[in-house]
N, C-alpha and C positions, 0 to 999 in steps of 0.2 A: 372732367371729374373722376375722381377716383374712389373705390370703396375704401372705407375706414379700417376695415378689417382685414381684406387680403391684398389690397392695391390694384386690383382689376380696374382698367379704365372702362368708364361707362359714358351713356349718353348724359347730356345736360338734363334731361327731364327724367332720368332713372329714379324710381324710388327705392327699389331693391336691387342688391347685387345678383347678377344672372349667373355667377360662378358659385357663391357662399350663401346667397340669399339675405345677407344683412341688409337692414334696413339704413338708407343712406341719407335719406331727407324727410323730414317732419313735416306736416302738413303747413306749419308756419313758415316754412323755408330754412329751417335751422338743421344743421346735421345732426341725425339721430345717434344716439350711442350705441355701439356694437352689442348685440346680444351676448348673453353666455352660453348660447347653443340650445339645441332642441330640448324640450321639457320632455320628462319621462311619462308625466301624468296625462291621462285623457283630457281633452278640451271640450267644453260646452260651448255651444253656440247658438243662434236664432233657432225658433222651432221650425217644424217641417212646414214648406208652403212658400220659403224665401227664395228668392232666385240666385243669391250669391252667397258665399261664405268665405272666412278667411283662414288661410293656412295656419296650423298651430305653430309651425316652426318659424315662419318669416313675417307673417302676417300679409302675405299677398292675397290678391282675391282669387277664389276657386269657383267655377262653375260646372259642377258635375252633370253628366249627361244622364237621362233617366235609364236606369238598370245597371248604372255601374257600380260596384262594389268596392272597387280600388281605384283610388285617385291620386294621380300623381301632380305636384305644384309645378307648373312651368316656370318659376322664379327659381326655386331652390333645388328642386327634384325630390323632396321628401315625399313620401307615399303615406297615404292615411286610408281607413277602412270605413265605410258607412255601416253603422249598426240598426237593429231592428226598429229604432224609433226614427227613421229618417235622417233628416240633417241635423238633428238636435245634438248628436252626439258622433262626433267623428274621432276615431282611437287610432293610432299607430300600430302598425302590427308587424310581425317578425318574418325572418327568411333565413335558410339555411345556407351555408357556402356550399358553392361548386367544385367539388373534388375530381369526379369522374368524367372528365371531358375530352379526353382523347378518343376519337373514333374507332380506332384500330384495338383499343383496350377494351371498348366496350363491346365489340364483336366477339372477341375471345371471351369475355364474361358470358354473353349471350350462348356461345358454342357450349360452353361447360354446363349451363344450366339445361340446354335442350337436349345434350347427350349423356345427361346423367342417367345412370342405370342400363342394363342389359337390352332392355325392349327400347330404350330410345337410341341406341349406338347410332351412330352418324346421320341424327334426326337434323342437324342443322345444315350438314352437307348436302343431303337430298331435299331440302327446303330452297324456296326462292324467297329471297328477301324483297318485300314491297314498300317498306318504310322504316327508316332509323332516323327519330327526331329528338330533339333534346329541347325542352322547354320548362320554365318555371310555372309551377302549377300552385294553385291555391286550394289550401285544405283548412277547414274549421277544426280547431282542438278543442274537443268539447270535455271539460272535467266532468266525470262521472264515477259517482260512488255507489257502487252495488251491493246490496245485502240480500243473499238467498236463503231462505230457510227450506229445509230439505226433510222430508219423513221417508225414510227407506229401512230395508230389511237390514238387521243387525247381522253380517253375516257369520262372526264368530259365535254369537248367541245361538244362531240358527242351526250350525253345524253340530255344536254341543248338545243341543236339545234334541237334534235329530238322532244321535249318537246313544243318547241315554234311552229315548222313547224306543229305539230299536231294540235296544238290549233287553229291557223290561217287557216289551212285547214278545220279544222271541223266547224269554224263559218261560213265560205264561204259555205261550202257544206251545211249545216244546214239552214243558209239562203235561199238558193236555193230549198231546199227540202221543207222547210215550205210554200214558195210562191207557188210551183207546187201543194202542197196539199191542198191548201185553208186553211190557219192559222195553221197549224201543225207545227207550227215553233219550238216548245220545242222537239218535237219528231224528227223533222229534225235536229234539233242542236246535239241531243245525237246520232244519227244515223251518222251524218257528223264528229262528235268527234271521234267515234270508226273508221271510215274510214279514218279519218285523222290520226290516231294513227298508222294505217297499212301502209298508204302512206308514213309518216314521217319515219317509221323505214326503208323504202327502199329507202330514199330520199337521197339529196346530204350531209346530216350530217354525213352519214357514211365514208364520204370520207375526213373529216378532219384529217389532218396529222400534227405531230410534231415531233421535230428531238430529239433523246437524246442519250446519251454516257454512255458507261460502261467501266470505267477503273480500272484494277487491276494487281498485282505485284505478281509473283509466283516463288517460288524456287522448280520447279516442279520436282519430282523424277522419273528416267527413269530406270527401273530394267537393269542391264548392263550385263544380260547373255541371249543369244537367245533363249535358252531352257525354260527361264523362263517368257517369253514375255506374256504368258497366265494370269500369275499372276501380271500383269502391273496395278498399281492402278490407277483410275479413277480420284479420287480427294481426295487426302491424303497428309498431312503434317507432317512430322517426327519433332521431338522435338530439334530443331537444337541449341537451348541454351546449350544442354549438350554436343555437340560433342566437341572431341579433335582431335589433331593430331594423326593419326594411327601408333600404335606400337604393333607388334606382340607379344611382352611380356606382353602387358596388357589383351591378350585372357585369360579368367578364366580357370584354370587347373582342371581337373577331372570332367567335366560335359558333355564331348562328344560332344563338338561343333565343326563344320567343317568352314574351312575359304574357301571361293569360289572366283576363280578367274573370272573376268570379259572378255567377248570376244565382247562386244559392244562399237565400237569407239566413241568417244565426237561428232564428225561431225553428226553419226547416230542419237546418243541421242538428239542432238539438232532439228534434223529434227523430230524425234518422239514427241518431247516436243511442237514444233510449232503446228503440226496437233492435238495434245490432247487439247492444251490450246484454239484452235479455236473452237473445239467441246465444251468445258467447257463453254467459252465465249457464245455460241450460246444458250447451255442450261439455262445458267443464264438470257440471254435476253429474252427468252421464258416465263420464271417464272415470270418476272417484268410486262414486257408488252405484250398487245394482240395485234392482226391483224397486226404483223409485215410487213411491204411492202419492206423495203430495209434493209441490215445489211452488213457491212465490217469491218473486224478487221486487224488493223495493229500492227506489234509486233517487239519489239527490244530482241534480245538474246545476253547474255554476256558470257562469257567463265565460262564451266562448273567446277564443284568440284566433284570429287569421293568419296562417302561416303558409308564406310561399317557399316551395322547395323545388329543387332541379330535379326533373325527371325525365329518364330515357324511354322512348316507346319505340319497341323492336316489333314489327309486323311480318310475318312469315307465310308463305303458302306451301303446304305438305300435301302433295296429291288432292288439291281441291279443297283441303281443310287449313281454316286459319288457324294460326298460332300467333298471339300477342303476350309479349313479355313487358312488364312494367317495372322499371329499377329506379331505385333511389342513388340519384348521382351524388349524393352525399356521402354516403356510407357504402354503395354498390350492393346493398342488399335487394331481393326480389320483393317488391312490393304486392303485387299479384301476377297471374298469369291466366290466360285463357286458350283452352285446346291443347293444354301441356300435359 
């Protein structure tokens, strides 16, 4: 028997093509019509508690193991992710293509990052490499819309108020000083101006406040593996323009890359994303505004997407201290670093 879609020779009792996943025989014994390809929409199946599901691409039976967040169909190779509602909703997820796969190029990139700056000169050369691995790591992409309200000192108004108050106080104090000292008005004015500057600096001008807002939208990446949370990026954006539907068949052959499974749920990823975005908004606010007196952030969080992206892990020992670099093997950018 041969597949009606790709022509692959199959066992007589086969129901699905092992190469392309097409259904080749219906339950009544008739040959099924080839499908038009995988659907891009999420598929909804039986409620939680069932022991078996169907692949949304080819219809083959799937039996996920407990704790698995990423499931690959044994018949067609399509991969799907389990949502927070258990087995009720299985949605396809995305991946980024591998571009930085040459180990020598990777080592040169690491050397460039480690030796950056005068204090780190020859750091890579003086360190011992302990690990250099390439893996497809799952991240939850959590869409977060953050609106931060800020009450801070109005710097421009404060400076103007200080100058005005200083001048007025200086004139008054100077006049009084000149009168008391029998005509030393000019000296009194100078002394008064100095005193006025000091008094103005601590006067009401410093209390002038103004409301500001800081609105940002994020596709915040949360690493989906509990044992990798130490490598969680604080502020990093993957090149999402290049992502595509995940397919295990698209993984590069012969480069020793590992496909890692996630064990962090979508709900937990959303919780972590909100906490990290709140910290990031606070950092951005303090960089832009001074003397912040009040600040609050409101956030809207949408459904997350599971993204598998190629990651290089480089671990070094430098005189007993550990240095770890996490690099995006799609863009070549540094995702995170420890001890650098």
